[in-house]
Each structure stands twice: as C-alpha cells, then as structure tokens.
N, CA, C and O atoms as a Tinker XYZ file with bonds, in Angstrom:
   352  protein
     1  N    -18.926000    1.807000  107.308000    73     2
     2  CA   -18.740000    0.074000  108.032000    64     1     3
     3  C    -18.779000   -0.282000  107.460000    63     2     4     5
     4  O    -19.237000   -1.362000  107.834000    81     3
     5  N    -18.524000   -0.365000  105.671000    73     3     6
     6  CA   -17.963000   -1.280000  105.081000    64     5     7
     7  C    -16.654000   -1.897000  105.413000    63     6     8     9
     8  O    -16.268000   -3.059000  105.546000    81     7
     9  N    -16.035000   -0.579000  105.514000    73     7    10
    10  CA   -14.152000   -0.956000  106.440000    64     9    11
    11  C    -14.392000   -1.865000  107.439000    63    10    12    13
    12  O    -13.924000   -3.004000  107.449000    81    11
    13  N    -15.238000   -1.313000  108.432000    73    11    14
    14  CA   -15.190000   -2.125000  109.865000    64    13    15
    15  C    -15.695000   -3.713000  109.909000    63    14    16    17
    16  O    -15.289000   -4.694000  110.532000    81    15
    17  N    -17.141000   -3.426000  108.626000    73    15    18
    18  CA   -17.014000   -5.148000  108.380000    64    17    19
    19  C    -16.035000   -5.764000  107.691000    63    18    20    21
    20  O    -15.795000   -6.948000  107.926000    81    19
    21  N    -15.504000   -5.237000  106.981000    73    19    22
    22  CA   -14.486000   -6.073000  106.213000    64    21    23
    23  C    -13.392000   -6.614000  106.998000    63    22    24    25
    24  O    -13.162000   -7.823000  106.984000    81    23
    25  N    -12.485000   -5.538000  107.900000    73    23    26
    26  CA   -11.738000   -6.219000  108.671000    64    25    27
    27  C    -11.804000   -7.106000  110.103000    63    26    28    29
    28  O    -11.008000   -7.720000  110.814000    81    27
    29  N    -13.199000   -6.805000  110.086000    73    27    30
    30  CA   -13.979000   -8.000000  111.084000    64    29    31
    31  C    -13.753000   -9.060000  110.781000    63    30    32    33
    32  O    -13.650000   -9.887000  111.687000    81    31
    33  N    -13.565000   -9.525000  109.266000    73    31    34
    34  CA   -14.205000  -10.688000  108.552000    64    33    35
    35  C    -12.387000  -10.770000  108.726000    63    34    36    37
    36  O    -11.853000  -11.361000  109.665000    81    35
    37  N    -11.701000  -10.132000  107.743000    73    35    38
    38  CA    -9.899000  -10.182000  107.721000    64    37    39
    39  C     -9.806000  -10.464000  109.192000    63    38    40    41
    40  O     -9.265000  -11.564000  109.308000    81    39
    41  N    -10.007000  -10.112000  110.007000    73    39    42
    42  CA    -9.619000  -10.266000  111.565000    64    41    43
    43  C     -9.589000  -11.923000  111.937000    63    42    44    45
    44  O     -8.762000  -12.721000  112.377000    81    43
    45  N    -11.108000  -11.947000  111.454000    73    43    46
    46  CA   -11.120000  -13.708000  111.666000    64    45    47
    47  C    -10.722000  -14.720000  110.560000    63    46    48    49
    48  O    -10.932000  -15.933000  110.563000    81    47
    49  N    -10.074000  -13.936000  109.568000    73    47    50
    50  CA    -9.748000  -15.216000  108.559000    64    49    51
    51  C     -8.733000  -15.305000  109.511000    63    50    52    53
    52  O     -8.500000  -16.330000  110.152000    81    51
    53  N     -8.091000  -14.201000  109.624000    73    51    54
    54  CA    -6.596000  -14.533000  110.505000    64    53    55
    55  C     -6.165000  -15.599000  111.024000    63    54    56    57
    56  O     -5.246000  -16.397000  110.841000    81    55
    57  N     -7.458000  -15.370000  112.064000    73    55    58
    58  CA    -7.291000  -16.294000  113.629000    64    57    59
    59  C     -7.491000  -17.416000  113.162000    63    58    60    61
    60  O     -6.759000  -18.329000  113.545000    81    59
    61  N     -8.239000  -17.605000  112.473000    73    59    62
    62  CA    -8.896000  -18.786000  111.761000    64    61    63
    63  C     -7.984000  -19.772000  111.496000    63    62    64    65
    64  O     -7.824000  -20.830000  112.105000    81    63
    65  N     -7.090000  -19.129000  110.044000    73    63    66
    66  CA    -6.184000  -19.951000  109.691000    64    65    67
    67  C     -4.913000  -20.042000  110.906000    63    66    68    69
    68  O     -4.231000  -21.066000  110.925000    81    67
    69  N     -4.672000  -19.088000  111.765000    73    67    70
    70  CA    -3.700000  -19.553000  113.410000    64    69    71
    71  C     -4.315000  -20.536000  113.417000    63    70    72    73
    72  O     -3.737000  -21.492000  112.901000    81    71
    73  N     -5.706000  -20.785000  113.966000    73    71    74
    74  CA    -6.117000  -21.811000  115.070000    64    73    75
    75  C     -6.478000  -23.318000  113.652000    63    74    76    77
    76  O     -6.873000  -24.331000  114.227000    81    75
    77  N     -6.423000  -23.417000  112.769000    73    75    78
    78  CA    -6.724000  -24.220000  111.868000    64    77    79
    79  C     -6.093000  -24.810000  110.821000    63    78    80    81
    80  O     -6.381000  -25.912000  110.354000    81    79
    81  N     -5.058000  -23.932000  110.376000    73    79    82
    82  CA    -3.349000  -23.802000  109.505000    64    81    83
    83  C     -4.305000  -23.643000  108.036000    63    82    84    85
    84  O     -3.592000  -23.823000  107.048000    81    83
    85  N     -5.801000  -23.337000  107.683000    73    83    86
    86  CA    -6.004000  -22.750000  106.532000    64    85    87
    87  C     -7.417000  -22.020000  106.659000    63    86    88    89
    88  O     -8.109000  -21.882000  107.668000    81    87
    89  N     -7.638000  -21.611000  105.416000    73    87    90
    90  CA    -8.794000  -20.492000  105.218000    64    89    91
    91  C    -10.106000  -21.509000  104.208000    63    90    92    93
    92  O    -10.808000  -21.107000  103.280000    81    91
    93  N    -10.046000  -22.941000  104.859000    73    91    94
    94  CA   -11.270000  -23.779000  104.119000    64    93    95
    95  C    -12.822000  -23.102000  104.984000    63    94    96    97
    96  O    -13.772000  -23.881000  105.065000    81    95
    97  N    -12.919000  -22.220000  105.352000    73    95    98
    98  CA   -14.162000  -22.336000  106.335000    64    97    99
    99  C    -15.256000  -23.132000  105.588000    63    98   100   101
   100  O    -15.765000  -23.022000  104.472000    81    99
   101  N    -15.432000  -24.013000  106.674000    73    99   102
   102  CA   -17.339000  -24.455000  106.155000    64   101   103
   103  C    -18.263000  -23.886000  106.262000    63   102   104   105
   104  O    -18.352000  -23.291000  107.336000    81   103
   105  N    -19.166000  -23.763000  105.512000    73   103   106
   106  CA   -20.138000  -22.902000  105.297000    64   105   107
   107  C    -20.999000  -22.703000  106.646000    63   106   108   109
   108  O    -21.338000  -21.531000  106.812000    81   107
   109  N    -21.329000  -23.405000  107.422000    73   107   110
   110  CA   -21.869000  -23.131000  108.752000    64   109   111
   111  C    -21.415000  -22.473000  109.747000    63   110   112   113
   112  O    -22.105000  -21.903000  110.593000    81   111
   113  N    -19.593000  -22.539000  109.676000    73   111   114
   114  CA   -19.196000  -22.027000  110.575000    64   113   115
   115  C    -19.580000  -20.596000  110.947000    63   114   116   117
   116  O    -20.035000  -19.785000  110.140000    81   115
   117  N    -19.315000  -20.318000  112.472000    73   115   118
   118  CA   -19.775000  -19.226000  113.509000    64   117   119
   119  C    -18.705000  -19.287000  114.274000    63   118   120   121
   120  O    -18.246000  -20.291000  114.818000    81   119
   121  N    -18.329000  -18.258000  114.310000    73   119   122
   122  CA   -17.284000  -18.087000  115.614000    64   121   123
   123  C    -17.502000  -17.788000  116.801000    63   122   124   125
   124  O    -18.063000  -16.770000  117.207000    81   123
   125  N    -16.930000  -18.941000  117.616000    73   123   126
   126  CA   -17.297000  -19.352000  118.824000    64   125   127
   127  C    -17.447000  -18.081000  119.944000    63   126   128   129
   128  O    -17.008000  -16.967000  119.659000    81   127
   129  N    -17.746000  -18.204000  120.532000    73   127   130
   130  CA   -17.560000  -17.279000  122.241000    64   129   131
   131  C    -16.459000  -17.913000  122.623000    63   130   132   133
   132  O    -16.579000  -18.955000  123.267000    81   131
   133  N    -15.589000  -17.567000  122.401000    73   131   134
   134  CA   -14.469000  -18.536000  123.048000    64   133   135
   135  C    -13.286000  -17.558000  123.257000    63   134   136   137
   136  O    -12.875000  -16.793000  122.384000    81   135
   137  N    -12.787000  -17.665000  124.501000    73   135   138
   138  CA   -10.985000  -17.250000  124.902000    64   137   139
   139  C    -10.040000  -17.169000  123.506000    63   138   140   141
   140  O     -9.519000  -16.057000  123.418000    81   139
   141  N     -9.783000  -17.832000  122.688000    73   139   142
   142  CA    -9.259000  -18.188000  121.585000    64   141   143
   143  C     -9.552000  -17.117000  120.848000    63   142   144   145
   144  O     -8.602000  -16.508000  120.357000    81   143
   145  N    -10.759000  -16.696000  120.630000    73   143   146
   146  CA   -10.921000  -15.507000  119.385000    64   145   147
   147  C    -11.273000  -14.440000  120.022000    63   146   148   149
   148  O    -12.053000  -14.393000  120.973000    81   147
   149  N    -10.625000  -13.424000  119.443000    73   147   150
   150  CA   -10.581000  -11.978000  119.435000    64   149   151
   151  C    -12.054000  -11.628000  120.082000    63   150   152   153
   152  O    -12.909000  -12.450000  119.750000    81   151
   153  N    -12.598000  -10.393000  121.082000    73   151   154
   154  CA   -13.703000  -10.524000  121.184000    64   153   155
   155  C    -14.843000  -10.008000  120.305000    63   154   156   157
   156  O    -16.030000  -10.334000  120.333000    81   155
   157  N    -14.048000   -8.896000  119.310000    73   155   158
   158  CA   -14.703000   -8.489000  118.048000    64   157   159
   159  C    -15.189000   -9.260000  117.128000    63   158   160   161
   160  O    -16.151000   -8.859000  116.474000    81   159
   161  N    -14.543000  -10.713000  116.851000    73   159   162
   162  CA   -15.054000  -10.921000  115.971000    64   161   163
   163  C    -15.966000  -12.776000  116.595000    63   162   164   165
   164  O    -16.240000  -13.863000  116.085000    81   163
   165  N    -16.045000  -12.358000  117.410000    73   163   166
   166  CA   -17.072000  -13.556000  118.035000    64   165   167
   167  C    -18.631000  -13.469000  117.790000    63   166   168   169
   168  O    -19.280000  -12.425000  117.726000    81   167
   169  N    -19.118000  -14.773000  117.665000    73   167   170
   170  CA   -20.097000  -14.644000  116.915000    64   169   171
   171  C    -20.475000  -14.004000  115.603000    63   170   172   173
   172  O    -21.549000  -13.616000  115.144000    81   171
   173  N    -19.201000  -14.024000  115.140000    73   171   174
   174  CA   -19.415000  -13.710000  113.120000    64   173   175
   175  C    -19.898000  -14.569000  112.359000    63   174   176   177
   176  O    -19.137000  -15.536000  112.398000    81   175
   177  N    -20.753000  -14.767000  111.672000    73   175   178
   178  CA   -21.141000  -15.977000  110.745000    64   177   179
   179  C    -20.279000  -15.755000  109.476000    63   178   180   181
   180  O    -20.579000  -15.323000  108.363000    81   179
   181  N    -18.567000  -16.394000  110.253000    73   179   182
   182  CA   -17.470000  -16.368000  109.057000    64   181   183
   183  C    -17.985000  -17.299000  107.756000    63   182   184   185
   184  O    -18.124000  -16.663000  106.712000    81   183
   185  N    -18.193000  -18.303000  107.721000    73   183   186
   186  CA   -18.713000  -19.383000  106.594000    64   185   187
   187  C    -19.845000  -18.643000  105.871000    63   186   188   189
   188  O    -20.183000  -18.917000  104.719000    81   187
   189  N    -20.391000  -17.712000  106.602000    73   187   190
   190  CA   -21.647000  -17.067000  105.256000    64   189   191
   191  C    -20.667000  -15.831000  104.729000    63   190   192   193
   192  O    -20.717000  -15.293000  103.623000    81   191
   193  N    -19.940000  -15.587000  105.611000    73   191   194
   194  CA   -18.741000  -14.162000  104.647000    64   193   195
   195  C    -18.178000  -15.178000  103.991000    63   194   196   197
   196  O    -18.869000  -15.579000  103.054000    81   195
   197  N    -17.419000  -15.596000  104.112000    73   195   198
   198  CA   -16.622000  -16.563000  102.894000    64   197   199
   199  C    -17.131000  -16.920000  101.657000    63   198   200   201
   200  O    -16.515000  -17.175000  100.623000    81   199
   201  N    -18.499000  -16.909000  101.904000    73   199   202
   202  CA   -19.277000  -17.937000  100.753000    64   201   203
   203  C    -19.637000  -16.854000  100.085000    63   202   204   205
   204  O    -19.862000  -16.907000   98.876000    81   203
   205  N    -19.761000  -15.450000  100.972000    73   203   206
   206  CA   -20.420000  -14.253000  100.248000    64   205   207
   207  C    -19.442000  -13.428000   99.248000    63   206   208   209
   208  O    -19.623000  -12.850000   98.176000    81   207
   209  N    -18.344000  -13.637000  100.079000    73   207   210
   210  CA   -16.648000  -13.043000   98.871000    64   209   211
   211  C    -16.986000  -14.149000   97.842000    63   210   212   213
   212  O    -17.695000  -13.763000   96.913000    81   211
   213  N    -16.680000  -15.222000   97.830000    73   211   214
   214  CA   -16.652000  -16.090000   97.049000    64   213   215
   215  C    -18.147000  -15.913000   95.369000    63   214   216   217
   216  O    -18.623000  -15.991000   94.236000    81   215
   217  N    -18.094000  -15.763000   96.123000    73   215   218
   218  CA   -19.593000  -16.183000   95.386000    64   217   219
   219  C    -20.226000  -14.420000   95.036000    63   218   220   221
   220  O    -20.663000  -14.036000   93.951000    81   219
   221  N    -20.093000  -13.581000   96.327000    73   219   222
   222  CA   -20.967000  -12.190000   95.482000    64   221   223
   223  C    -20.015000  -11.394000   95.183000    63   222   224   225
   224  O    -20.237000  -10.551000   94.314000    81   223
   225  N    -18.809000  -11.446000   95.775000    73   223   226
   226  CA   -17.358000  -10.209000   95.393000    64   225   227
   227  C    -17.787000   -9.249000   96.556000    63   226   228   229
   228  O    -17.913000   -8.037000   96.380000    81   227
   229  N    -18.054000  -10.026000   98.051000    73   227   230
   230  CA   -18.610000   -9.310000   98.549000    64   229   231
   231  C    -17.269000   -8.070000   99.206000    63   230   232   233
   232  O    -16.167000   -8.378000   98.753000    81   231
   233  N    -17.229000   -6.973000  100.017000    73   231   234
   234  CA   -15.771000   -6.431000  100.026000    64   233   235
   235  C    -14.984000   -6.489000   99.199000    63   234   236   237
   236  O    -14.410000   -5.400000   99.204000    81   235
   237  N    -14.522000   -7.199000   98.347000    73   235   238
   238  CA   -13.599000   -7.149000   97.007000    64   237   239
   239  C    -14.023000   -6.143000   95.870000    63   238   240   241
   240  O    -13.196000   -5.461000   95.265000    81   239
   241  N    -15.271000   -6.110000   95.647000    73   239   242
   242  CA   -15.510000   -5.898000   93.765000    64   241   243
   243  C    -15.492000   -4.317000   93.695000    63   242   244   245
   244  O    -15.358000   -3.753000   92.609000    81   243
   245  N    -15.611000   -3.709000   94.721000    73   243   246
   246  CA   -15.498000   -2.337000   94.786000    64   245   247
   247  C    -14.187000   -1.935000   95.141000    63   246   248   249
   248  O    -13.893000   -0.815000   94.722000    81   247
   249  N    -12.867000   -2.824000   96.125000    73   247   250
   250  CA   -11.891000   -2.719000   96.261000    64   249   251
   251  C    -10.837000   -3.703000   96.367000    63   250   252   253
   252  O    -10.382000   -4.383000   97.286000    81   251
   253  N    -10.539000   -3.534000   94.875000    73   251   254
   254  CA    -8.942000   -4.429000   94.424000    64   253   255
   255  C     -7.646000   -4.696000   95.445000    63   254   256   257
   256  O     -6.842000   -5.624000   95.358000    81   255
   257  N     -7.665000   -3.865000   96.215000    73   255   258
   258  CA    -6.772000   -4.027000   97.413000    64   257   259
   259  C     -6.867000   -5.180000   98.177000    63   258   260   261
   260  O     -6.050000   -6.065000   98.428000    81   259
   261  N     -8.238000   -4.963000   98.558000    73   259   262
   262  CA    -8.828000   -6.335000   99.317000    64   261   263
   263  C     -8.686000   -7.244000   99.178000    63   262   264   265
   264  O     -8.327000   -8.018000  100.065000    81   263
   265  N     -8.942000   -7.602000   97.808000    73   263   266
   266  CA    -8.541000   -8.798000   96.937000    64   265   267
   267  C     -6.910000   -9.646000   97.368000    63   266   268   269
   268  O     -6.618000  -10.804000   97.669000    81   267
   269  N     -6.159000   -8.414000   97.205000    73   267   270
   270  CA    -4.480000   -8.922000   97.325000    64   269   271
   271  C     -4.506000   -8.969000   98.949000    63   270   272   273
   272  O     -3.908000   -9.937000   99.420000    81   271
   273  N     -5.012000   -8.213000   99.737000    73   271   274
   274  CA    -4.960000   -8.613000  101.207000    64   273   275
   275  C     -5.176000  -10.019000  101.036000    63   274   276   277
   276  O     -4.231000  -10.808000  101.071000    81   275
   277  N     -6.323000  -10.369000  100.858000    73   275   278
   278  CA    -6.914000  -11.694000  100.704000    64   277   279
   279  C     -5.715000  -12.652000  100.108000    63   278   280   281
   280  O     -4.942000  -13.232000  100.870000    81   279
   281  N     -5.659000  -12.726000   99.171000    73   279   282
   282  CA    -4.438000  -13.765000   98.582000    64   281   283
   283  C     -3.264000  -13.149000   99.290000    63   282   284   285
   284  O     -2.432000  -13.804000   98.663000    81   283
   285  N     -2.668000  -12.551000   99.944000    73   283   286
   286  CA    -1.487000  -12.689000  100.883000    64   285   287
   287  C     -1.782000  -13.672000  102.113000    63   286   288   289
   288  O     -0.853000  -14.144000  102.769000    81   287
   289  N     -3.429000  -14.018000  102.451000    73   287   290
   290  CA    -3.419000  -15.019000  104.092000    64   289   291
   291  C     -3.819000  -15.993000  103.488000    63   290   292   293
   292  O     -4.378000  -16.903000  104.099000    81   291
   293  N     -3.626000  -16.035000  102.121000    73   291   294
   294  CA    -3.721000  -17.276000  101.394000    64   293   295
   295  C     -5.433000  -18.059000  101.321000    63   294   296   297
   296  O     -5.813000  -19.230000  101.297000    81   295
   297  N     -6.309000  -16.404000  101.299000    73   295   298
   298  CA    -7.613000  -16.968000  100.898000    64   297   299
   299  C     -8.436000  -17.820000   99.758000    63   298   300   301
   300  O     -8.843000  -17.092000   98.853000    81   299
   301  N     -8.616000  -18.583000   99.679000    73   299   302
   302  CA    -9.326000  -19.983000   98.685000    64   301   303
   303  C    -10.482000  -19.383000   98.134000    63   302   304   305
   304  O    -11.557000  -19.292000   98.727000    81   303
   305  N    -10.203000  -18.894000   96.768000    73   303   306
   306  CA   -11.584000  -18.535000   95.739000    64   305   307
   307  C    -12.793000  -19.221000   95.231000    63   306   308   309
   308  O    -13.933000  -18.945000   94.857000    81   307
   309  N    -11.923000  -20.364000   95.410000    73   307   310
   310  CA   -12.659000  -21.300000   94.764000    64   309   311
   311  C    -12.897000  -22.653000   96.138000    63   310   312   313
   312  O    -11.918000  -23.161000   96.685000    81   311
   313  N    -13.841000  -22.908000   96.371000    73   311   314
   314  CA   -13.797000  -23.875000   97.261000    64   313   315
   315  C    -13.663000  -25.516000   96.865000    63   314   316   317
   316  O    -14.174000  -26.139000   95.934000    81   315
   317  N    -12.729000  -25.978000   97.998000    73   315   318
   318  CA   -11.985000  -27.226000   96.981000    64   317   319
   319  C    -13.349000  -27.860000   97.460000    63   318   320   321
   320  O    -14.070000  -27.468000   98.378000    81   319
   321  N    -13.551000  -29.080000   96.502000    73   319   322
   322  CA   -14.052000  -30.220000   96.522000    64   321   323
   323  C    -13.891000  -31.654000   96.751000    63   322   324   325
   324  O    -12.935000  -32.164000   96.167000    81   323
   325  N    -14.554000  -32.347000   97.411000    73   323   326
   326  CA   -14.135000  -33.878000   98.173000    64   325   327
   327  C    -14.090000  -34.799000   96.988000    63   326   328   329
   328  O    -13.767000  -34.291000   95.914000    81   327
   329  N    -14.366000  -36.080000   97.031000    73   327   330
   330  CA   -13.917000  -36.699000   96.293000    64   329   331
   331  C    -15.195000  -37.233000   95.701000    63   330   332   333
   332  O    -15.142000  -38.201000   94.942000    81   331
   333  N    -16.126000  -36.768000   95.947000    73   331   334
   334  CA   -17.502000  -36.821000   95.256000    64   333   335
   335  C    -17.414000  -35.510000   94.531000    63   334   336   337
   336  O    -17.522000  -35.888000   93.364000    81   335
   337  N    -17.321000  -34.578000   94.504000    73   335   338
   338  CA   -17.514000  -33.287000   94.111000    64   337   339
   339  C    -17.653000  -32.513000   94.539000    63   338   340   341
   340  O    -17.478000  -31.362000   94.141000    81   339
   341  N    -18.280000  -33.164000   96.191000    73   339   342
   342  CA   -19.275000  -32.126000   96.865000    64   341   343
   343  C    -18.140000  -30.785000   97.376000    63   342   344   345
   344  O    -16.920000  -30.890000   97.252000    81   343
   345  N    -18.775000  -29.662000   97.904000    73   343   346
   346  CA   -18.059000  -28.645000   98.276000    64   345   347
   347  C    -18.291000  -29.179000   99.951000    63   346   348   349
   348  O    -19.254000  -29.731000  100.482000    81   347
   349  N    -16.784000  -28.690000  100.566000    73   347   350
   350  CA   -17.123000  -28.857000  101.829000    64   349   351
   351  C    -17.893000  -28.121000  102.850000    63   350   352
   352  O    -18.017000  -28.586000  103.983000    81   351
C-alpha cells in the first residue's frame, strides 16, 4: 500500500512540475479535480504530503531509492523562505 501511495504522490509531483515549473508546493495545495491532472491523483493533499516527506522522511526513510528519484525530479528538501524568512 505504501508503494501505491508513494507512486501517487510522485506522479502528482511530476504533474505539478510540468504545470508550475517547480516543486515548491504550497502547504495548503490540494490537487484540483481538473482535466489537467491524472484522475488517480485528484483530491490528493499534495502540500501536506510534501511537508511530511520533508519533515518526517515519509516514503524515503525506509527506501533511499525513492530519495534519489525525488532528487532527480528536483524535489526541494528545504522549503524556501521569502524575504521575511517565512516559508511560503
């Protein structure tokens, strides 16, 4: 089940990058119910998943190959801060 959940997140991240040009997913971002997105990722709380990967190592702690996969995709492990030092 973990593999499927990870694949869903990975696929959503790939699509997010295609649409937005980066992987700086805002925390409240949920995949919209839209034709632009594959059906199986619609409704996914992608911002929350990204946060969990960054802060808890979800999906990658027990599987270093996934970390490499995310690196190749351009995953941002440290969330960027804006001029005031706040996370976006």
